[in-house]
PyMOL Python script that loads the backbone (N, CA, C, O; Angstrom):
from pymol import cmd

cmd.read_pdbstr("""\
ATOM      1  N   MET A   1      93.483  96.028 119.011  1.00  0.00           N
ATOM      2  CA  MET A   1      92.380  95.656 119.260  1.00  0.00           C
ATOM      3  C   MET A   1      91.475  94.254 119.552  1.00  0.00           C
ATOM      4  O   MET A   1      90.916  93.993 118.487  1.00  0.00           O
ATOM      5  N   THR A   2      91.272  93.697 120.121  1.00  0.00           N
ATOM      6  CA  THR A   2      90.932  92.337 120.147  1.00  0.00           C
ATOM      7  C   THR A   2      89.683  91.950 119.888  1.00  0.00           C
ATOM      8  O   THR A   2      88.580  92.279 120.324  1.00  0.00           O
ATOM      9  N   ASN A   3      90.118  91.090 118.992  1.00  0.00           N
ATOM     10  CA  ASN A   3      88.236  90.475 118.132  1.00  0.00           C
ATOM     11  C   ASN A   3      87.685  89.720 118.835  1.00  0.00           C
ATOM     12  O   ASN A   3      87.580  88.726 118.117  1.00  0.00           O
ATOM     13  N   TYR A   4      87.036  89.380 120.212  1.00  0.00           N
ATOM     14  CA  TYR A   4      86.741  88.456 121.335  1.00  0.00           C
ATOM     15  C   TYR A   4      85.782  87.007 120.006  1.00  0.00           C
ATOM     16  O   TYR A   4      86.222  85.859 119.933  1.00  0.00           O
ATOM     17  N   ILE A   5      85.104  87.267 119.549  1.00  0.00           N
ATOM     18  CA  ILE A   5      84.643  86.817 118.830  1.00  0.00           C
ATOM     19  C   ILE A   5      85.556  85.344 118.011  1.00  0.00           C
ATOM     20  O   ILE A   5      85.178  84.191 117.805  1.00  0.00           O
ATOM     21  N   TYR A   6      87.027  86.137 117.671  1.00  0.00           N
ATOM     22  CA  TYR A   6      87.606  84.857 117.377  1.00  0.00           C
ATOM     23  C   TYR A   6      89.047  84.734 118.295  1.00  0.00           C
ATOM     24  O   TYR A   6      89.893  83.839 118.286  1.00  0.00           O
ATOM     25  N   ASP A   7      88.987  85.871 119.011  1.00  0.00           N
ATOM     26  CA  ASP A   7      89.830  84.835 120.326  1.00  0.00           C
ATOM     27  C   ASP A   7      89.279  84.350 120.733  1.00  0.00           C
ATOM     28  O   ASP A   7      90.020  83.410 121.023  1.00  0.00           O
ATOM     29  N   ASP A   8      87.895  83.983 121.308  1.00  0.00           N
ATOM     30  CA  ASP A   8      87.673  83.000 121.996  1.00  0.00           C
ATOM     31  C   ASP A   8      86.782  82.156 121.176  1.00  0.00           C
ATOM     32  O   ASP A   8      85.731  82.592 120.706  1.00  0.00           O
ATOM     33  N   ALA A   9      87.221  80.892 120.994  1.00  0.00           N
ATOM     34  CA  ALA A   9      87.015  79.911 120.031  1.00  0.00           C
ATOM     35  C   ALA A   9      85.150  79.572 121.167  1.00  0.00           C
ATOM     36  O   ALA A   9      84.256  79.208 120.403  1.00  0.00           O
ATOM     37  N   ARG A  10      84.756  79.660 122.452  1.00  0.00           N
ATOM     38  CA  ARG A  10      83.723  79.261 122.769  1.00  0.00           C
ATOM     39  C   ARG A  10      82.577  79.914 122.240  1.00  0.00           C
ATOM     40  O   ARG A  10      81.586  79.338 121.790  1.00  0.00           O
ATOM     41  N   ILE A  11      82.851  81.784 122.353  1.00  0.00           N
ATOM     42  CA  ILE A  11      82.218  82.945 121.909  1.00  0.00           C
ATOM     43  C   ILE A  11      82.006  82.203 120.281  1.00  0.00           C
ATOM     44  O   ILE A  11      81.067  81.421 120.131  1.00  0.00           O
ATOM     45  N   TYR A  12      82.915  82.503 119.142  1.00  0.00           N
ATOM     46  CA  TYR A  12      82.154  81.999 118.429  1.00  0.00           C
ATOM     47  C   TYR A  12      81.338  80.580 117.771  1.00  0.00           C
ATOM     48  O   TYR A  12      80.468  80.505 116.903  1.00  0.00           O
ATOM     49  N   ASP A  13      81.937  79.651 118.483  1.00  0.00           N
ATOM     50  CA  ASP A  13      80.994  78.594 119.397  1.00  0.00           C
ATOM     51  C   ASP A  13      79.437  78.945 119.124  1.00  0.00           C
ATOM     52  O   ASP A  13      78.692  78.554 118.226  1.00  0.00           O
ATOM     53  N   ILE A  14      79.142  80.055 120.505  1.00  0.00           N
ATOM     54  CA  ILE A  14      78.007  80.085 120.642  1.00  0.00           C
ATOM     55  C   ILE A  14      77.105  80.730 119.666  1.00  0.00           C
ATOM     56  O   ILE A  14      75.969  80.323 119.426  1.00  0.00           O
ATOM     57  N   LEU A  15      77.991  82.354 118.795  1.00  0.00           N
ATOM     58  CA  LEU A  15      77.053  82.510 117.976  1.00  0.00           C
ATOM     59  C   LEU A  15      76.475  81.897 116.430  1.00  0.00           C
ATOM     60  O   LEU A  15      75.513  82.029 115.674  1.00  0.00           O
ATOM     61  N   PHE A  16      77.604  81.241 116.526  1.00  0.00           N
ATOM     62  CA  PHE A  16      78.049  80.552 115.239  1.00  0.00           C
ATOM     63  C   PHE A  16      78.249  79.587 115.094  1.00  0.00           C
ATOM     64  O   PHE A  16      78.593  79.297 113.949  1.00  0.00           O
ATOM     65  N   GLY A  17      78.161  78.247 116.315  1.00  0.00           N
ATOM     66  CA  GLY A  17      78.855  76.935 116.067  1.00  0.00           C
ATOM     67  C   GLY A  17      77.722  75.644 115.842  1.00  0.00           C
ATOM     68  O   GLY A  17      77.894  74.481 116.206  1.00  0.00           O
ATOM     69  N   GLU A  18      76.280  76.316 114.993  1.00  0.00           N
ATOM     70  CA  GLU A  18      75.266  75.247 114.583  1.00  0.00           C
ATOM     71  C   GLU A  18      76.054  74.442 113.990  1.00  0.00           C
ATOM     72  O   GLU A  18      77.078  74.801 113.410  1.00  0.00           O
ATOM     73  N   PRO A  19      75.691  73.392 114.069  1.00  0.00           N
ATOM     74  CA  PRO A  19      75.776  72.994 112.790  1.00  0.00           C
ATOM     75  C   PRO A  19      75.384  72.583 111.378  1.00  0.00           C
ATOM     76  O   PRO A  19      74.167  72.651 111.203  1.00  0.00           O
ATOM     77  N   ILE A  20      76.162  72.130 110.208  1.00  0.00           N
ATOM     78  CA  ILE A  20      75.705  72.519 109.038  1.00  0.00           C
ATOM     79  C   ILE A  20      74.240  71.286 109.128  1.00  0.00           C
ATOM     80  O   ILE A  20      74.145  70.132 109.546  1.00  0.00           O
ATOM     81  N   SER A  21      73.210  72.323 108.461  1.00  0.00           N
ATOM     82  CA  SER A  21      71.636  71.698 107.766  1.00  0.00           C
ATOM     83  C   SER A  21      72.486  70.161 106.742  1.00  0.00           C
ATOM     84  O   SER A  21      73.687  69.931 106.885  1.00  0.00           O
ATOM     85  N   GLN A  22      72.111  69.801 106.345  1.00  0.00           N
ATOM     86  CA  GLN A  22      71.687  69.103 105.562  1.00  0.00           C
ATOM     87  C   GLN A  22      71.788  69.714 104.473  1.00  0.00           C
ATOM     88  O   GLN A  22      72.763  69.506 103.750  1.00  0.00           O
ATOM     89  N   LYS A  23      70.896  70.514 104.156  1.00  0.00           N
ATOM     90  CA  LYS A  23      71.065  70.555 102.906  1.00  0.00           C
ATOM     91  C   LYS A  23      72.443  71.562 102.726  1.00  0.00           C
ATOM     92  O   LYS A  23      72.934  71.377 101.612  1.00  0.00           O
ATOM     93  N   ASP A  24      73.024  72.348 103.348  1.00  0.00           N
ATOM     94  CA  ASP A  24      74.535  72.793 103.928  1.00  0.00           C
ATOM     95  C   ASP A  24      75.400  71.685 103.866  1.00  0.00           C
ATOM     96  O   ASP A  24      76.620  71.847 103.890  1.00  0.00           O
ATOM     97  N   PHE A  25      74.773  70.352 103.771  1.00  0.00           N
ATOM     98  CA  PHE A  25      76.049  69.302 103.273  1.00  0.00           C
ATOM     99  C   PHE A  25      75.927  69.244 102.281  1.00  0.00           C
ATOM    100  O   PHE A  25      76.899  69.497 101.569  1.00  0.00           O
ATOM    101  N   GLU A  26      74.926  68.955 101.812  1.00  0.00           N
ATOM    102  CA  GLU A  26      74.539  68.580 100.639  1.00  0.00           C
ATOM    103  C   GLU A  26      75.266  69.301  99.252  1.00  0.00           C
ATOM    104  O   GLU A  26      75.471  68.592  98.266  1.00  0.00           O
ATOM    105  N   PHE A  27      75.531  70.329  99.246  1.00  0.00           N
ATOM    106  CA  PHE A  27      75.952  71.710  98.571  1.00  0.00           C
ATOM    107  C   PHE A  27      77.962  71.563  98.701  1.00  0.00           C
ATOM    108  O   PHE A  27      78.800  71.729  97.814  1.00  0.00           O
ATOM    109  N   TYR A  28      78.117  71.254  99.945  1.00  0.00           N
ATOM    110  CA  TYR A  28      79.560  71.048  99.809  1.00  0.00           C
ATOM    111  C   TYR A  28      79.379  69.953  99.781  1.00  0.00           C
ATOM    112  O   TYR A  28      79.806  69.750 100.918  1.00  0.00           O
ATOM    113  N   SER A  29      79.027  68.763  99.365  1.00  0.00           N
ATOM    114  CA  SER A  29      79.148  67.249  99.144  1.00  0.00           C
ATOM    115  C   SER A  29      79.180  67.508  97.512  1.00  0.00           C
ATOM    116  O   SER A  29      79.491  66.543  96.813  1.00  0.00           O
ATOM    117  N   THR A  30      78.987  68.295  97.111  1.00  0.00           N
ATOM    118  CA  THR A  30      78.360  68.470  95.750  1.00  0.00           C
ATOM    119  C   THR A  30      80.074  69.429  94.921  1.00  0.00           C
ATOM    120  O   THR A  30      80.670  69.366  93.846  1.00  0.00           O
ATOM    121  N   LEU A  31      80.207  70.114  96.065  1.00  0.00           N
ATOM    122  CA  LEU A  31      81.560  70.496  95.451  1.00  0.00           C
ATOM    123  C   LEU A  31      82.561  70.059  95.365  1.00  0.00           C
ATOM    124  O   LEU A  31      83.390  70.389  94.517  1.00  0.00           O
ATOM    125  N   ILE A  32      82.722  69.144  96.300  1.00  0.00           N
ATOM    126  CA  ILE A  32      84.066  67.877  96.730  1.00  0.00           C
ATOM    127  C   ILE A  32      84.013  67.036  95.022  1.00  0.00           C
ATOM    128  O   ILE A  32      84.776  67.036  94.056  1.00  0.00           O
ATOM    129  N   ASN A  33      82.646  66.366  95.343  1.00  0.00           N
ATOM    130  CA  ASN A  33      82.124  65.263  94.887  1.00  0.00           C
ATOM    131  C   ASN A  33      83.199  65.574  93.575  1.00  0.00           C
ATOM    132  O   ASN A  33      84.256  64.979  93.783  1.00  0.00           O
ATOM    133  N   PRO A  34      83.214  66.260  92.422  1.00  0.00           N
ATOM    134  CA  PRO A  34      83.976  66.951  91.250  1.00  0.00           C
ATOM    135  C   PRO A  34      85.836  66.385  90.873  1.00  0.00           C
ATOM    136  O   PRO A  34      86.590  66.000  89.979  1.00  0.00           O
ATOM    137  N   TYR A  35      85.724  66.784  92.627  1.00  0.00           N
ATOM    138  CA  TYR A  35      87.202  66.885  92.841  1.00  0.00           C
ATOM    139  C   TYR A  35      88.182  65.763  93.314  1.00  0.00           C
ATOM    140  O   TYR A  35      89.184  65.261  92.805  1.00  0.00           O
ATOM    141  N   GLY A  36      87.429  65.541  94.615  1.00  0.00           N
ATOM    142  CA  GLY A  36      87.796  64.323  95.291  1.00  0.00           C
ATOM    143  C   GLY A  36      88.737  64.958  96.149  1.00  0.00           C
ATOM    144  O   GLY A  36      88.974  66.154  96.321  1.00  0.00           O
ATOM    145  N   GLU A  37      89.427  63.519  96.860  1.00  0.00           N
ATOM    146  CA  GLU A  37      89.708  63.971  98.502  1.00  0.00           C
ATOM    147  C   GLU A  37      91.110  63.405  98.232  1.00  0.00           C
ATOM    148  O   GLU A  37      91.537  62.618  97.388  1.00  0.00           O
ATOM    149  N   PRO A  38      91.688  64.095  99.269  1.00  0.00           N
ATOM    150  CA  PRO A  38      91.499  65.057 100.404  1.00  0.00           C
ATOM    151  C   PRO A  38      91.063  66.317  99.977  1.00  0.00           C
ATOM    152  O   PRO A  38      91.304  66.865  98.902  1.00  0.00           O
ATOM    153  N   ILE A  39      90.382  66.733 100.943  1.00  0.00           N
ATOM    154  CA  ILE A  39      89.453  68.361 101.330  1.00  0.00           C
ATOM    155  C   ILE A  39      90.576  68.960 102.227  1.00  0.00           C
ATOM    156  O   ILE A  39      91.155  68.318 103.103  1.00  0.00           O
ATOM    157  N   LEU A  40      90.816  70.233 101.919  1.00  0.00           N
ATOM    158  CA  LEU A  40      91.167  70.956 102.140  1.00  0.00           C
ATOM    159  C   LEU A  40      90.706  72.404 102.718  1.00  0.00           C
ATOM    160  O   LEU A  40      90.819  73.404 102.008  1.00  0.00           O
ATOM    161  N   GLU A  41      90.102  72.484 104.239  1.00  0.00           N
ATOM    162  CA  GLU A  41      88.988  72.968 104.429  1.00  0.00           C
ATOM    163  C   GLU A  41      89.954  74.883 104.915  1.00  0.00           C
ATOM    164  O   GLU A  41      90.889  74.844 105.715  1.00  0.00           O
ATOM    165  N   LEU A  42      89.613  75.956 104.440  1.00  0.00           N
ATOM    166  CA  LEU A  42      91.010  77.079 104.823  1.00  0.00           C
ATOM    167  C   LEU A  42      90.304  77.585 105.555  1.00  0.00           C
ATOM    168  O   LEU A  42      89.175  77.208 105.244  1.00  0.00           O
ATOM    169  N   ALA A  43      90.233  78.516 106.726  1.00  0.00           N
ATOM    170  CA  ALA A  43      89.446  79.119 108.013  1.00  0.00           C
ATOM    171  C   ALA A  43      88.138  77.974 108.402  1.00  0.00           C
ATOM    172  O   ALA A  43      86.919  78.101 108.285  1.00  0.00           O
ATOM    173  N   CYS A  44      89.034  76.755 108.939  1.00  0.00           N
ATOM    174  CA  CYS A  44      87.824  75.334 109.206  1.00  0.00           C
ATOM    175  C   CYS A  44      87.084  76.518 110.651  1.00  0.00           C
ATOM    176  O   CYS A  44      85.882  76.755 110.541  1.00  0.00           O
ATOM    177  N   GLU A  45      87.703  77.047 111.658  1.00  0.00           N
ATOM    178  CA  GLU A  45      87.194  78.235 112.862  1.00  0.00           C
ATOM    179  C   GLU A  45      87.222  76.563 113.439  1.00  0.00           C
ATOM    180  O   GLU A  45      87.768  75.564 112.971  1.00  0.00           O
ATOM    181  N   THR A  46      86.592  76.716 114.350  1.00  0.00           N
ATOM    182  CA  THR A  46      86.219  75.864 115.292  1.00  0.00           C
ATOM    183  C   THR A  46      85.232  73.902 115.017  1.00  0.00           C
ATOM    184  O   THR A  46      84.822  73.096 115.852  1.00  0.00           O
ATOM    185  N   GLY A  47      85.227  73.870 113.038  1.00  0.00           N
ATOM    186  CA  GLY A  47      85.070  72.378 112.336  1.00  0.00           C
ATOM    187  C   GLY A  47      83.715  72.352 111.986  1.00  0.00           C
ATOM    188  O   GLY A  47      83.191  71.281 111.679  1.00  0.00           O
ATOM    189  N   ARG A  48      83.136  73.311 111.995  1.00  0.00           N
ATOM    190  CA  ARG A  48      81.459  73.470 112.002  1.00  0.00           C
ATOM    191  C   ARG A  48      80.966  72.562 110.598  1.00  0.00           C
ATOM    192  O   ARG A  48      80.049  71.767 110.391  1.00  0.00           O
ATOM    193  N   ILE A  49      82.052  73.111 109.787  1.00  0.00           N
ATOM    194  CA  ILE A  49      81.424  71.768 108.495  1.00  0.00           C
ATOM    195  C   ILE A  49      82.485  70.858 108.517  1.00  0.00           C
ATOM    196  O   ILE A  49      82.132  69.740 108.141  1.00  0.00           O
ATOM    197  N   THR A  50      83.904  70.971 108.892  1.00  0.00           N
ATOM    198  CA  THR A  50      84.768  69.866 108.910  1.00  0.00           C
ATOM    199  C   THR A  50      84.292  68.654 109.001  1.00  0.00           C
ATOM    200  O   THR A  50      84.022  67.745 108.217  1.00  0.00           O
ATOM    201  N   ILE A  51      84.217  68.954 110.865  1.00  0.00           N
ATOM    202  CA  ILE A  51      83.741  67.814 111.315  1.00  0.00           C
ATOM    203  C   ILE A  51      82.368  66.705 110.497  1.00  0.00           C
ATOM    204  O   ILE A  51      82.350  65.544 110.091  1.00  0.00           O
ATOM    205  N   PRO A  52      81.475  67.701 110.557  1.00  0.00           N
ATOM    206  CA  PRO A  52      80.434  66.706 109.707  1.00  0.00           C
ATOM    207  C   PRO A  52      81.176  66.035 108.447  1.00  0.00           C
ATOM    208  O   PRO A  52      81.144  64.828 108.208  1.00  0.00           O
ATOM    209  N   LEU A  53      81.649  66.714 107.907  1.00  0.00           N
ATOM    210  CA  LEU A  53      82.129  66.093 106.819  1.00  0.00           C
ATOM    211  C   LEU A  53      83.255  64.836 106.980  1.00  0.00           C
ATOM    212  O   LEU A  53      83.274  63.697 106.512  1.00  0.00           O
ATOM    213  N   ALA A  54      83.989  65.425 107.677  1.00  0.00           N
ATOM    214  CA  ALA A  54      85.016  63.745 107.833  1.00  0.00           C
ATOM    215  C   ALA A  54      84.007  62.929 109.032  1.00  0.00           C
ATOM    216  O   ALA A  54      84.447  61.873 109.488  1.00  0.00           O
ATOM    217  N   GLN A  55      82.811  63.383 109.467  1.00  0.00           N
ATOM    218  CA  GLN A  55      82.005  62.187 109.930  1.00  0.00           C
ATOM    219  C   GLN A  55      80.964  61.875 109.334  1.00  0.00           C
ATOM    220  O   GLN A  55      79.799  62.128 109.642  1.00  0.00           O
ATOM    221  N   ASN A  56      81.493  61.149 108.203  1.00  0.00           N
ATOM    222  CA  ASN A  56      80.682  61.040 106.895  1.00  0.00           C
ATOM    223  C   ASN A  56      81.620  60.883 106.076  1.00  0.00           C
ATOM    224  O   ASN A  56      81.346  61.021 104.884  1.00  0.00           O
ATOM    225  N   ASN A  57      82.743  60.611 106.397  1.00  0.00           N
ATOM    226  CA  ASN A  57      83.782  59.513 105.885  1.00  0.00           C
ATOM    227  C   ASN A  57      84.212  60.550 104.447  1.00  0.00           C
ATOM    228  O   ASN A  57      84.480  60.031 103.363  1.00  0.00           O
ATOM    229  N   PHE A  58      84.220  62.175 104.681  1.00  0.00           N
ATOM    230  CA  PHE A  58      85.172  62.350 104.180  1.00  0.00           C
ATOM    231  C   PHE A  58      86.821  62.575 104.466  1.00  0.00           C
ATOM    232  O   PHE A  58      86.991  63.381 105.380  1.00  0.00           O
ATOM    233  N   LYS A  59      87.478  62.299 104.165  1.00  0.00           N
ATOM    234  CA  LYS A  59      89.407  62.186 104.098  1.00  0.00           C
ATOM    235  C   LYS A  59      89.560  63.836 104.406  1.00  0.00           C
ATOM    236  O   LYS A  59      90.238  64.270 103.475  1.00  0.00           O
ATOM    237  N   ILE A  60      89.252  64.820 105.223  1.00  0.00           N
ATOM    238  CA  ILE A  60      89.630  66.141 105.603  1.00  0.00           C
ATOM    239  C   ILE A  60      90.559  67.104 106.086  1.00  0.00           C
ATOM    240  O   ILE A  60      90.431  66.838 107.281  1.00  0.00           O
ATOM    241  N   HIS A  61      91.212  67.818 106.066  1.00  0.00           N
ATOM    242  CA  HIS A  61      92.093  69.277 106.853  1.00  0.00           C
ATOM    243  C   HIS A  61      91.758  69.961 106.814  1.00  0.00           C
ATOM    244  O   HIS A  61      91.567  70.622 105.793  1.00  0.00           O
ATOM    245  N   GLY A  62      91.331  70.369 108.463  1.00  0.00           N
ATOM    246  CA  GLY A  62      91.444  71.607 108.787  1.00  0.00           C
ATOM    247  C   GLY A  62      91.976  72.394 109.034  1.00  0.00           C
ATOM    248  O   GLY A  62      92.275  72.223 110.216  1.00  0.00           O
ATOM    249  N   LEU A  63      92.654  73.916 108.464  1.00  0.00           N
ATOM    250  CA  LEU A  63      93.644  75.191 108.450  1.00  0.00           C
ATOM    251  C   LEU A  63      93.036  76.193 108.962  1.00  0.00           C
ATOM    252  O   LEU A  63      92.127  76.623 108.252  1.00  0.00           O
ATOM    253  N   ASP A  64      93.220  76.784 110.043  1.00  0.00           N
ATOM    254  CA  ASP A  64      92.906  78.459 110.245  1.00  0.00           C
ATOM    255  C   ASP A  64      94.021  78.656 111.334  1.00  0.00           C
ATOM    256  O   ASP A  64      94.523  77.868 112.136  1.00  0.00           O
ATOM    257  N   ASN A  65      94.282  80.331 111.011  1.00  0.00           N
ATOM    258  CA  ASN A  65      95.024  80.989 111.740  1.00  0.00           C
ATOM    259  C   ASN A  65      94.812  80.984 113.165  1.00  0.00           C
ATOM    260  O   ASN A  65      95.565  81.861 113.586  1.00  0.00           O
ATOM    261  N   SER A  66      94.069  80.366 114.330  1.00  0.00           N
ATOM    262  CA  SER A  66      93.858  81.252 115.308  1.00  0.00           C
ATOM    263  C   SER A  66      94.061  79.642 116.220  1.00  0.00           C
ATOM    264  O   SER A  66      93.431  78.649 115.857  1.00  0.00           O
ATOM    265  N   LEU A  67      95.061  79.608 117.462  1.00  0.00           N
ATOM    266  CA  LEU A  67      94.883  78.765 117.415  1.00  0.00           C
ATOM    267  C   LEU A  67      93.600  78.236 118.763  1.00  0.00           C
ATOM    268  O   LEU A  67      93.150  77.217 119.287  1.00  0.00           O
ATOM    269  N   ALA A  68      93.483  79.539 118.802  1.00  0.00           N
ATOM    270  CA  ALA A  68      92.043  79.369 119.721  1.00  0.00           C
ATOM    271  C   ALA A  68      90.670  78.439 119.479  1.00  0.00           C
ATOM    272  O   ALA A  68      89.803  78.090 120.280  1.00  0.00           O
ATOM    273  N   MET A  69      90.815  78.205 118.177  1.00  0.00           N
ATOM    274  CA  MET A  69      89.923  78.141 116.951  1.00  0.00           C
ATOM    275  C   MET A  69      90.032  76.059 116.692  1.00  0.00           C
ATOM    276  O   MET A  69      89.414  75.010 116.877  1.00  0.00           O
ATOM    277  N   ILE A  70      90.957  76.480 116.302  1.00  0.00           N
ATOM    278  CA  ILE A  70      92.148  75.039 116.578  1.00  0.00           C
ATOM    279  C   ILE A  70      91.819  73.502 117.534  1.00  0.00           C
ATOM    280  O   ILE A  70      91.450  72.328 117.569  1.00  0.00           O
ATOM    281  N   ASN A  71      92.431  74.987 118.361  1.00  0.00           N
ATOM    282  CA  ASN A  71      91.655  74.274 119.950  1.00  0.00           C
ATOM    283  C   ASN A  71      90.362  73.541 120.114  1.00  0.00           C
ATOM    284  O   ASN A  71      90.203  72.322 120.177  1.00  0.00           O
ATOM    285  N   GLN A  72      89.741  74.197 120.155  1.00  0.00           N
ATOM    286  CA  GLN A  72      87.777  74.369 119.841  1.00  0.00           C
ATOM    287  C   GLN A  72      87.882  73.251 119.150  1.00  0.00           C
ATOM    288  O   GLN A  72      87.292  72.411 119.829  1.00  0.00           O
ATOM    289  N   ALA A  73      88.429  72.582 117.869  1.00  0.00           N
ATOM    290  CA  ALA A  73      87.961  71.649 117.262  1.00  0.00           C
ATOM    291  C   ALA A  73      88.132  70.295 117.630  1.00  0.00           C
ATOM    292  O   ALA A  73      87.369  69.330 117.572  1.00  0.00           O
ATOM    293  N   LYS A  74      89.845  70.495 118.204  1.00  0.00           N
ATOM    294  CA  LYS A  74      90.353  69.043 118.287  1.00  0.00           C
ATOM    295  C   LYS A  74      89.615  68.685 118.800  1.00  0.00           C
ATOM    296  O   LYS A  74      89.064  67.703 118.303  1.00  0.00           O
ATOM    297  N   GLU A  75      89.046  69.242 120.221  1.00  0.00           N
ATOM    298  CA  GLU A  75      87.678  69.309 121.754  1.00  0.00           C
ATOM    299  C   GLU A  75      86.951  68.118 120.952  1.00  0.00           C
ATOM    300  O   GLU A  75      87.086  66.895 120.914  1.00  0.00           O
ATOM    301  N   LYS A  76      85.790  69.429 120.088  1.00  0.00           N
ATOM    302  CA  LYS A  76      84.744  68.614 119.024  1.00  0.00           C
ATOM    303  C   LYS A  76      85.287  67.940 118.643  1.00  0.00           C
ATOM    304  O   LYS A  76      85.098  67.241 119.638  1.00  0.00           O
ATOM    305  N   ALA A  77      85.957  67.290 118.003  1.00  0.00           N
ATOM    306  CA  ALA A  77      86.791  66.253 117.024  1.00  0.00           C
ATOM    307  C   ALA A  77      86.756  65.010 117.137  1.00  0.00           C
ATOM    308  O   ALA A  77      86.108  64.124 116.579  1.00  0.00           O
ATOM    309  N   LYS A  78      87.967  65.051 118.372  1.00  0.00           N
ATOM    310  CA  LYS A  78      87.005  64.142 119.264  1.00  0.00           C
ATOM    311  C   LYS A  78      86.235  63.681 120.363  1.00  0.00           C
ATOM    312  O   LYS A  78      86.340  62.730 121.138  1.00  0.00           O
ATOM    313  N   LYS A  79      85.598  64.420 120.248  1.00  0.00           N
ATOM    314  CA  LYS A  79      84.369  63.703 121.138  1.00  0.00           C
ATOM    315  C   LYS A  79      82.690  63.495 119.908  1.00  0.00           C
ATOM    316  O   LYS A  79      81.459  63.472 119.922  1.00  0.00           O
ATOM    317  N   THR A  80      83.955  63.389 118.974  1.00  0.00           N
ATOM    318  CA  THR A  80      83.102  62.494 117.530  1.00  0.00           C
ATOM    319  C   THR A  80      84.231  61.095 117.272  1.00  0.00           C
ATOM    320  O   THR A  80      84.031  60.074 116.615  1.00  0.00           O
ATOM    321  N   LEU A  81      84.968  61.347 117.748  1.00  0.00           N
ATOM    322  CA  LEU A  81      86.143  60.466 117.094  1.00  0.00           C
ATOM    323  C   LEU A  81      86.098  59.969 115.590  1.00  0.00           C
ATOM    324  O   LEU A  81      86.188  58.870 115.043  1.00  0.00           O
ATOM    325  N   VAL A  82      85.928  61.212 115.191  1.00  0.00           N
ATOM    326  CA  VAL A  82      87.016  61.483 113.619  1.00  0.00           C
ATOM    327  C   VAL A  82      88.189  61.972 113.277  1.00  0.00           C
ATOM    328  O   VAL A  82      88.698  62.922 113.872  1.00  0.00           O
ATOM    329  N   SER A  83      88.768  61.330 112.214  1.00  0.00           N
ATOM    330  CA  SER A  83      90.211  61.446 112.223  1.00  0.00           C
ATOM    331  C   SER A  83      90.384  62.694 111.363  1.00  0.00           C
ATOM    332  O   SER A  83      90.290  62.801 110.140  1.00  0.00           O
ATOM    333  N   ILE A  84      90.630  63.516 112.191  1.00  0.00           N
ATOM    334  CA  ILE A  84      91.034  64.763 111.009  1.00  0.00           C
ATOM    335  C   ILE A  84      92.502  65.993 111.518  1.00  0.00           C
ATOM    336  O   ILE A  84      92.766  66.531 112.593  1.00  0.00           O
ATOM    337  N   GLN A  85      93.176  66.040 110.147  1.00  0.00           N
ATOM    338  CA  GLN A  85      94.145  67.167 109.935  1.00  0.00           C
ATOM    339  C   GLN A  85      94.460  68.085 110.308  1.00  0.00           C
ATOM    340  O   GLN A  85      95.035  68.566 109.331  1.00  0.00           O
ATOM    341  N   TRP A  86      94.537  68.878 111.187  1.00  0.00           N
ATOM    342  CA  TRP A  86      94.142  70.553 111.966  1.00  0.00           C
ATOM    343  C   TRP A  86      95.578  70.818 111.446  1.00  0.00           C
ATOM    344  O   TRP A  86      96.441  69.958 111.270  1.00  0.00           O
ATOM    345  N   HIS A  87      95.713  72.394 111.191  1.00  0.00           N
ATOM    346  CA  HIS A  87      97.013  72.738 110.904  1.00  0.00           C
ATOM    347  C   HIS A  87      97.169  74.193 110.996  1.00  0.00           C
ATOM    348  O   HIS A  87      96.793  74.915 110.073  1.00  0.00           O
ATOM    349  N   LEU A  88      97.620  74.586 111.894  1.00  0.00           N
ATOM    350  CA  LEU A  88      97.679  76.096 112.665  1.00  0.00           C
ATOM    351  C   LEU A  88      98.122  76.868 112.054  1.00  0.00           C
ATOM    352  O   LEU A  88      99.112  77.350 112.605  1.00  0.00           O
ATOM    353  N   GLU A  89      97.823  77.433 110.795  1.00  0.00           N
ATOM    354  CA  GLU A  89      98.887  78.526 109.641  1.00  0.00           C
ATOM    355  C   GLU A  89      97.666  79.221 108.379  1.00  0.00           C
ATOM    356  O   GLU A  89      96.578  78.966 107.863  1.00  0.00           O
ATOM    357  N   ASP A  90      99.018  80.473 108.370  1.00  0.00           N
ATOM    358  CA  ASP A  90      98.316  81.481 107.216  1.00  0.00           C
ATOM    359  C   ASP A  90      97.733  81.214 106.262  1.00  0.00           C
ATOM    360  O   ASP A  90      98.403  81.103 105.236  1.00  0.00           O
ATOM    361  N   MET A  91      96.529  81.037 106.197  1.00  0.00           N
ATOM    362  CA  MET A  91      96.163  80.224 104.870  1.00  0.00           C
ATOM    363  C   MET A  91      96.972  81.171 103.182  1.00  0.00           C
ATOM    364  O   MET A  91      96.877  80.792 102.014  1.00  0.00           O
ATOM    365  N   ARG A  92      97.605  82.268 103.661  1.00  0.00           N
ATOM    366  CA  ARG A  92      98.220  82.881 103.024  1.00  0.00           C
ATOM    367  C   ARG A  92      99.282  82.559 102.648  1.00  0.00           C
ATOM    368  O   ARG A  92      99.728  83.233 101.720  1.00  0.00           O
ATOM    369  N   ASN A  93      99.914  81.723 103.036  1.00  0.00           N
ATOM    370  CA  ASN A  93     101.675  81.342 103.254  1.00  0.00           C
ATOM    371  C   ASN A  93     101.321  80.112 103.267  1.00  0.00           C
ATOM    372  O   ASN A  93     102.310  79.381 103.222  1.00  0.00           O
ATOM    373  N   PHE A  94     100.245  79.499 103.313  1.00  0.00           N
ATOM    374  CA  PHE A  94      99.565  77.556 103.155  1.00  0.00           C
ATOM    375  C   PHE A  94     100.489  77.433 101.597  1.00  0.00           C
ATOM    376  O   PHE A  94     100.567  78.383 100.818  1.00  0.00           O
ATOM    377  N   PHE A  95     101.123  76.119 101.358  1.00  0.00           N
ATOM    378  CA  PHE A  95     101.606  75.436 100.194  1.00  0.00           C
ATOM    379  C   PHE A  95     102.176  74.546 100.303  1.00  0.00           C
ATOM    380  O   PHE A  95     102.593  73.955  99.307  1.00  0.00           O
TER     381      PHE A  95
END
""", "prot")
cmd.dss("prot")
cmd.show_as("cartoon", "prot")
cmd.util.cbc("prot")
cmd.orient("prot")
């Protein structure tokens, strides 16, 4: 059975693609600061968290196992002129 939410990244973005809030950004920043960079976001989907972090000068990589999600994330990142390395991988096998 097909799960269109994840197969069509445009639908995913309509449902869940709102940018992170300032409160969420502060939460993620707090998690990152003790460990440093670079950051690897697993299941980055369409870059909802990845892109704002990169826009705030965090060095970050995004990993997802969906080509549709990675392609949508790349398109969104292009519009913001941020540099993010995207990885099409299954996180269970990524090391």
